[in-house]
Rosetta silent file (secondary structure, phi, psi, omega in degrees, C-alpha in Angstrom):
SEQUENCE: XXXXXXXXXXXXXXXXXXXXXXXXXXXXXXXXXXXXXXXXXXXXXXXXXXXXXXXXXXXXXXXXXXXXXXXXXXXXXXXXXXXXXXXXXXXXXXXXXXXXXXXXXXXXXXXXXXXXXXXXXXXXXXXXXXXXXXXXXXXXXXXXXXXXXXXXXX
SCORE:     score description
SCORE:     0.000 S_00000001
   1 L     0.000  134.796 -176.691  -76.571 -163.857   94.215 S_00000001
   2 L   -76.258  146.111  178.949  -73.995 -164.658   96.891 S_00000001
   3 L   -68.980  132.192  177.592  -74.264 -163.164  100.382 S_00000001
   4 L   -93.563  138.183 -179.192  -71.829 -160.262  100.955 S_00000001
   5 L   -66.142  -39.689 -177.786  -70.018 -160.093  104.270 S_00000001
   6 L  -124.155   77.341 -179.095  -70.170 -156.301  104.461 S_00000001
   7 L   -63.648  142.852 -177.364  -73.228 -155.117  102.562 S_00000001
   8 L   -93.751  120.708  175.278  -73.116 -151.412  101.743 S_00000001
   9 L  -125.506  106.559 -175.405  -76.052 -149.376  103.003 S_00000001
  10 L   -98.868  141.089  172.016  -75.482 -145.686  102.365 S_00000001
  11 L   -75.999  168.917  179.937  -77.439 -142.812  103.841 S_00000001
  12 H   -61.418  -39.750 -179.400  -78.624 -140.099  101.456 S_00000001
  13 H   -68.261  -40.560  177.928  -75.815 -137.773  102.547 S_00000001
  14 H   -64.059  -42.743 -179.637  -73.151 -140.493  102.120 S_00000001
  15 H   -62.955  -44.342  179.897  -74.523 -141.382   98.693 S_00000001
  16 H   -66.752  -35.099  177.407  -74.526 -137.755   97.534 S_00000001
  17 H   -65.474  -44.567  179.048  -70.978 -137.283   98.875 S_00000001
  18 H   -66.031  -38.589  177.143  -69.745 -140.390   97.015 S_00000001
  19 H   -63.796  -37.331  177.150  -71.525 -139.289   93.828 S_00000001
  20 H   -64.210  -40.972  178.184  -69.807 -135.924   94.132 S_00000001
  21 H   -62.571  -42.547 -178.477  -66.421 -137.646   94.452 S_00000001
  22 H   -68.336  -40.699 -176.086  -67.093 -139.734   91.348 S_00000001
  23 H   -70.425  -44.412 -175.916  -68.388 -136.783   89.305 S_00000001
  24 L   -86.805  152.383 -179.637  -65.668 -134.255   90.099 S_00000001
  25 L   -97.412   30.609 -174.464  -62.055 -134.825   89.175 S_00000001
  26 L   -93.807    2.410 -178.348  -60.684 -133.418   92.406 S_00000001
  27 L  -119.979  163.021  176.414  -59.759 -136.736   93.995 S_00000001
  28 L   -62.997  153.127 -178.349  -57.220 -139.412   93.206 S_00000001
  29 H   -58.871  -38.711 -179.741  -58.315 -142.048   90.716 S_00000001
  30 H   -63.264  -39.567 -179.665  -58.191 -144.751   93.395 S_00000001
  31 H   -67.733  -43.260  177.728  -60.501 -142.776   95.667 S_00000001
  32 H   -62.034  -40.773  179.407  -62.963 -142.148   92.816 S_00000001
  33 H   -64.202  -41.581  178.859  -62.877 -145.845   91.919 S_00000001
  34 H   -65.263  -38.534  177.097  -63.567 -146.875   95.515 S_00000001
  35 H   -62.907  -41.793  179.062  -66.465 -144.433   95.697 S_00000001
  36 H   -65.074  -38.929  176.999  -67.901 -145.941   92.500 S_00000001
  37 H   -58.729  -45.329 -178.868  -67.506 -149.454   93.929 S_00000001
  38 H   -65.952  -39.205  178.867  -69.489 -148.431   97.010 S_00000001
  39 H   -64.535  -43.867  178.673  -72.209 -146.800   94.926 S_00000001
  40 H   -66.387  -38.401  177.201  -72.590 -149.902   92.759 S_00000001
  41 H   -62.681  -41.574  178.378  -72.578 -152.136   95.862 S_00000001
  42 H   -63.585  -34.055 -179.403  -75.307 -149.982   97.370 S_00000001
  43 H   -75.681   -9.069  175.603  -77.287 -150.319   94.117 S_00000001
  44 L   103.290    6.263  177.922  -77.197 -154.123   94.503 S_00000001
  45 L   -71.849  147.724  179.206  -74.529 -155.151   92.005 S_00000001
  46 L   -81.959  165.697  178.325  -72.524 -158.252   92.907 S_00000001
  47 H   -59.581  -40.718 -179.593  -68.772 -158.296   93.404 S_00000001
  48 H   -65.113  -39.590  178.313  -68.314 -160.163   90.123 S_00000001
  49 H   -64.084  -46.915 -179.325  -70.361 -157.600   88.192 S_00000001
  50 H   -64.515  -42.403  179.666  -68.433 -154.688   89.672 S_00000001
  51 H   -59.763  -39.713  178.249  -65.099 -156.439   89.126 S_00000001
  52 H   -67.880  -34.292 -179.067  -65.993 -156.910   85.464 S_00000001
  53 H   -70.251  -36.985 -175.656  -66.974 -153.260   85.064 S_00000001
  54 H  -111.805    6.560  176.930  -63.744 -151.814   86.448 S_00000001
  55 L    59.235   48.745  174.336  -61.350 -154.672   85.615 S_00000001
  56 L  -126.375  170.678  179.070  -60.434 -155.497   89.204 S_00000001
  57 L   -84.236  154.155  176.125  -60.654 -158.715   91.185 S_00000001
  58 H   -59.000  -28.591  177.726  -63.688 -159.508   93.333 S_00000001
  59 H   -63.303  -38.660  177.176  -61.320 -159.516   96.324 S_00000001
  60 H   -61.307  -41.666  179.525  -60.567 -155.834   95.700 S_00000001
  61 H   -63.932  -45.435 -179.026  -64.279 -155.108   95.740 S_00000001
  62 H   -63.382  -40.164  179.608  -64.756 -157.069   98.962 S_00000001
  63 H   -67.531  -36.264  177.437  -61.842 -155.299  100.662 S_00000001
  64 H   -63.658  -43.619  177.697  -63.202 -151.905   99.640 S_00000001
  65 H   -63.501  -42.087 -179.658  -66.566 -152.785  101.193 S_00000001
  66 H   -62.673  -44.538  179.557  -64.838 -154.112  104.315 S_00000001
  67 H   -63.380  -38.444  178.471  -62.782 -150.938  104.745 S_00000001
  68 H   -65.556  -39.806 -178.648  -65.932 -148.847  104.326 S_00000001
  69 H   -66.469  -35.673 -176.578  -67.767 -150.956  106.915 S_00000001
  70 H   -89.746  -44.019 -172.051  -64.980 -150.616  109.494 S_00000001
  71 H  -112.642  -14.841 -170.156  -63.441 -147.168  108.846 S_00000001
  72 L    53.298   45.262 -175.627  -65.778 -145.310  106.453 S_00000001
  73 L  -123.279  140.661  174.826  -62.574 -144.521  104.567 S_00000001
  74 L  -109.907  -13.237 -174.213  -61.762 -144.285  100.857 S_00000001
  75 L   -82.135  164.896  179.405  -58.161 -143.166  101.226 S_00000001
  76 L   -69.592  149.771  175.277  -55.050 -145.312  101.164 S_00000001
  77 L   -79.049  155.075  179.228  -53.747 -146.743  104.402 S_00000001
  78 L   -58.842  142.583 -179.879  -50.351 -145.507  105.578 S_00000001
  79 L   -76.932  145.708  177.200  -47.449 -147.299  103.954 S_00000001
  80 L   -79.498  157.483  177.440  -45.268 -149.526  106.048 S_00000001
  81 L   160.195  165.949 -178.647  -41.612 -148.752  106.408 S_00000001
  82 L   -81.969  143.254  174.956  -38.908 -147.898  108.816 S_00000001
  83 L   -68.806  156.287  178.857  -38.769 -144.467  110.398 S_00000001
  84 L   -64.303  142.647 -179.916  -35.821 -142.307  109.494 S_00000001
  85 L   -77.713  -32.916 -178.906  -32.770 -142.900  111.641 S_00000001
  86 L  -122.199  136.050  174.619  -31.692 -139.233  111.599 S_00000001
  87 L   -87.252 -177.901 -175.506  -33.921 -136.178  111.727 S_00000001
  88 H   -59.977  -42.772 -179.280  -33.113 -132.930  109.946 S_00000001
  89 H   -65.822  -41.880  179.138  -31.057 -131.433  112.751 S_00000001
  90 H   -66.315  -38.167  176.992  -29.003 -134.611  113.163 S_00000001
  91 H   -63.084  -41.839  179.400  -28.414 -134.764  109.399 S_00000001
  92 H   -62.623  -40.614  178.280  -27.204 -131.160  109.436 S_00000001
  93 H   -66.577  -36.298  177.004  -24.790 -131.954  112.273 S_00000001
  94 H   -63.444  -44.927  179.621  -23.528 -134.985  110.350 S_00000001
  95 H   -63.314  -43.456  178.591  -22.861 -132.870  107.268 S_00000001
  96 H   -61.782  -40.771  178.813  -21.094 -130.228  109.360 S_00000001
  97 H   -65.024  -42.506 -179.275  -18.981 -132.915  110.987 S_00000001
  98 H   -65.518  -30.969 -179.896  -18.102 -134.473  107.631 S_00000001
  99 H   -84.168   -9.617  179.540  -17.039 -131.065  106.308 S_00000001
 100 L   -81.917  173.923  178.444  -14.834 -130.377  109.331 S_00000001
 101 L   -67.877  145.352  179.918  -11.221 -131.428  109.702 S_00000001
 102 L   -71.382  162.545  177.043  -10.633 -135.109  110.343 S_00000001
 103 L   -56.873  159.037 -174.150   -9.304 -136.312  113.707 S_00000001
 104 L   -54.654  -41.527 -174.862   -5.561 -135.776  114.305 S_00000001
 105 L   -80.341   -4.663 -176.141   -4.532 -139.356  113.611 S_00000001
 106 L  -117.400  150.874  174.946   -6.532 -139.520  110.342 S_00000001
 107 L   -80.651  -36.336  179.965   -6.144 -137.897  106.957 S_00000001
 108 L  -150.387  166.852  178.704   -9.899 -137.920  106.331 S_00000001
 109 E   -74.029  142.660  167.622  -13.179 -139.065  107.846 S_00000001
 110 L  -105.518  164.549 -179.994  -14.468 -142.567  107.268 S_00000001
 111 H   -61.619  -41.071 -178.853  -18.149 -143.408  107.395 S_00000001
 112 H   -68.209  -38.096  176.596  -17.659 -145.448  110.573 S_00000001
 113 H   -61.749  -41.789  178.241  -15.689 -142.656  112.248 S_00000001
 114 H   -63.163  -43.757  179.289  -18.513 -140.233  111.507 S_00000001
 115 H   -61.902  -44.739 -179.891  -21.094 -142.671  112.883 S_00000001
 116 H   -65.604  -38.799 -178.517  -19.051 -143.216  116.040 S_00000001
 117 H   -66.946  -34.645  176.768  -18.445 -139.478  116.531 S_00000001
 118 H   -61.951  -36.633  177.774  -22.195 -138.772  116.371 S_00000001
 119 H   -71.894  -42.764  179.190  -22.665 -141.172  119.287 S_00000001
 120 H   -58.159  -43.597 -177.880  -19.715 -139.668  121.182 S_00000001
 121 L   -78.996   -0.450 -179.685  -21.101 -136.156  120.794 S_00000001
 122 L    59.525   33.194  173.312  -24.521 -137.432  121.930 S_00000001
 123 L   -74.209  -35.509  177.010  -26.141 -136.184  118.738 S_00000001
 124 L  -125.918  153.955 -177.976  -27.859 -139.567  118.533 S_00000001
 125 L   -83.839  -45.624 -176.345  -28.809 -142.000  121.276 S_00000001
 126 L  -107.805  146.223  179.614  -28.287 -145.317  119.508 S_00000001
 127 L   -60.631  147.809  175.567  -25.410 -146.191  117.200 S_00000001
 128 L  -118.154  162.285 -178.287  -26.040 -146.016  113.450 S_00000001
 129 L   -84.257  162.131  176.166  -24.329 -147.902  110.680 S_00000001
 130 H   -65.427  -26.062  178.341  -21.769 -146.505  108.309 S_00000001
 131 H   -68.199  -37.370  175.820  -24.290 -147.209  105.532 S_00000001
 132 H   -62.888  -41.446  177.394  -26.767 -144.788  107.120 S_00000001
 133 H   -62.633  -46.253 -178.526  -24.031 -142.163  107.170 S_00000001
 134 H   -60.449  -46.723 -178.847  -23.157 -142.871  103.523 S_00000001
 135 H   -63.441  -39.325  179.814  -26.798 -142.632  102.386 S_00000001
 136 H   -65.644  -43.884  179.100  -27.329 -139.402  104.298 S_00000001
 137 H   -67.914  -35.556  178.079  -24.235 -137.787  102.824 S_00000001
 138 H   -65.693  -41.322  179.022  -25.165 -139.012   99.356 S_00000001
 139 H   -61.804  -32.494 -179.867  -28.646 -137.529   99.762 S_00000001
 140 L   -84.611    7.413  179.838  -26.999 -134.214  100.646 S_00000001
 141 L    62.642   30.830  173.672  -24.963 -134.441   97.402 S_00000001
 142 L   -95.173  130.338  178.668  -21.712 -134.752   99.274 S_00000001
 143 L   -88.766  109.915 -175.780  -19.170 -136.906   97.533 S_00000001
 144 L   -59.354  -24.331 -179.177  -17.580 -138.991  100.283 S_00000001
 145 L   -89.170   -6.403 -177.166  -14.380 -139.429   98.281 S_00000001
 146 L   -77.293  138.746  178.587  -13.959 -135.753   97.549 S_00000001
 147 L   -65.190  -30.322 -176.955  -11.259 -133.862   99.402 S_00000001
 148 L   -71.775  -24.845 -177.656  -13.572 -130.856   99.771 S_00000001
 149 L   -81.831  -24.253  179.353  -16.200 -132.839  101.710 S_00000001
 150 L    86.268   -8.183 -179.037  -13.767 -134.091  104.339 S_00000001
 151 E  -112.136  140.147  175.051  -15.288 -137.593  104.295 S_00000001
 152 L  -146.429  161.803  179.277  -13.843 -140.596  102.555 S_00000001
 153 L   -84.849  155.311 -176.337  -14.293 -144.301  102.574 S_00000001
 154 L   -64.338    0.000    0.000  -11.701 -146.517  104.310 S_00000001
């Protein structure tokens, strides 16, 4: 049997907690599976044996053990991604602006005009793209080409 980098040694309370997670259906399937991996690792099964039992790769088993050794965590790590550019209040102000009358020299709002006006009014600190404006208005079910919304594309 190959040496494991992060051997699992569970206390009685940890083992009973993990057994409870596996037995009850109150947790996500991934969490239950990770708990079962840890229980089998504690029982002395190898990564290859466990991988064969649950149809996962040995790397998945090793990573589960590693996460347990470092964090004592079974849950998913936070997903990567960009933070929202506009918060709820800023989105509401954007919608209100788009529904208002267009500037005097224009027949209707363009996405870029709306983005620029948000910066002018100091609703936002950093400039945003016209695409951010379009996506926000689309999310709010505003049709940018509709006369009733006040916003249109150039």
